N, C-alpha and C positions, 0 to 999 in steps of 0.2 A: 504494500499499500504506499503510496506516494502522498506527501503533503501538498504537491503541486498538481495543477489541472489546467487543461487548455481553457482559458477564459475568453477566447475570441468573441463568444456570443455576447459578451458584455461591451465589447468595444465598437465604437461607430466607424472605426478605420477599416476600409475594404481590403481585400486581398490585393497584394501588389500586381500591377500590370498596366500596359499602356491604354487598355480599356477600362480601367477601373473608374467607377462612378463615384463622385463624391456624394455624401449623405446630405440630405436636406438640412438647412439650418434648424437646430433644435429649440423650440420655444417653450418646452415644458419647464415645470419648477421641480427641483430636487435638492437635496442636501448636498452642496458642492464638496467633493472629496478633496479637492485642491483648487486654487485660483491665484491669479496674479493680481497684486495691487500696485498700481503705478501712479506716482504723484505727477501732476501736470499744472504748470501756471497758465495754460490756456486750454481750458476744458473743451470749449467749442472747436478749436483747430485740431486737437488731439482725437476727438470723437469723429470729426470728418476724416481724418486720415486713416483711423482704423476701420471706418466703414467703407470709404471709397477705395482706399489702398489695399487693406488687408482683408476685406470681406466680412467683417463682423457686422452684427446688427445690434441696436440698443434694446436690450431686454427691458430695462427701466432706468429711470434717473431721479435723482433728487436735485432740482434745478441749482446750479452754482456750487454744487457740493460733490456729487458723485453720479457716475454713469456706469452701470453694469452692462458690458458687452459680451456678446457670445457669438461662436460660429457653430461648430458641431456640439454634440453633448460632451460635457467635461472640458470644454474650451472657453473658460470664462476668464474675463479680465474686468477688474474695477479700476476705472480711472477716477482718481480723487484730486480735487482742487487742493493746490499747495501754493505757498508763497514762492518757494524756491525749488528747483529742480537741479539735478547734476548737470554740470557743464560739459562733460564728457561722458560717453557711453561707458557702462561698466564692463568689467572682463566677464561678467556672468551674462549668459543669455537664456532665453526661455524659447522653447520649441513648440511649434504646433504642427501636428500631422496634417498633411493634404494628400491629394493625388497627383501623379505626374502631370496631367494636363492643367493643373492650377499654378505650377511653378513659374512658368513664363508669364502667365496673366498678372500674378501678384507682382513679380518684378516690374512689369511694364506699368502697371497701375500706380505702384509706389514711385517709380521714376517720373512718371508725369506729374505727380504731385510734389515731390521733393527730388530732383534730379540726382543729388549726391547721397541718397539715403541706401542705396542697394549695392551689395556686393554678391556676385554670382549671377546665375545659378552655377554651381559646381557639383560634380559627382565625388562621393565619398568612398573610402575603402571598406565601408561596411553596407554597401549597396543601397545608398540613398542618394537623391538629387536634392540639394539644400539651395536656399537663397536666404541671405541675412539682410535684414532691414533695420535700420536706425530710425526710430520714430521721433516725432516732434518733441517728446519728452526725454529723448535720449535713451530710450529702452532698446536693447539689442534682441531682436525678435527673429527667430529662424523658423521658415516654413520648410519642413522636410517631407519628402515623398519617398516611399519605398519602391526601389526598382524590381522588376521581376528577377527572381533568383535564377541564375545560370550556373549549374553545378561545374561547367567547364570554364567558368571565368577566372580571372586573377583574384577577384574579390572572394570567391568561394574557396580558392586555395589558401588565401590569407586567413579567411575564418576558420578553415579546417586545421590550419597550423597551430591555431591558439585553442583547438578543441571544440569548436562550434560547427556542427554538422546539420545538414538538412534533415527534416523529418523524414522518417522512413528508410533511413541508411542502415538501420540495424542497431544503433547504439543506444536506443531508448530515450529519445526526446532531451538529449543534452543533460542527462542527470548530473554530470560534473559541474555544471554551471547553474543548476536549478537552486 
């Protein structure tokens, strides 16, 4: 008996692939298991960027104080009014899952709103394509999309070298890393 189980039925993130379809924005109310709180000295400009650039929607707001934004289920952001914000982006980033066909659209939308706000897209050694965006309040946000797994790829060989193997290869669901 294992203490771990496949919990993909809980996740809004679809299986990787070029034809993966993003889930609809989730408008339901739930107890948030995690969320990001970001201070901003221009709540209106920040909300506009997050909605038009990053594809979030306003779930609710308290005028002049707070706006609760969301994309998919469990992708919640609270923008809160603050006197001061960091002048430089922090080393820490926060990542949001998306699908491959959203990466370029997010990069283009953010560049249209703030031309110097985007780095990437870039492919990672762990089989994702990422785009990094610096928001108006200097938050470092990464949109990350899983690429289809190719067992013959360099990424697959790199992952196997550290003990991460694909499901169904006989090793029992990566028990060494669970």
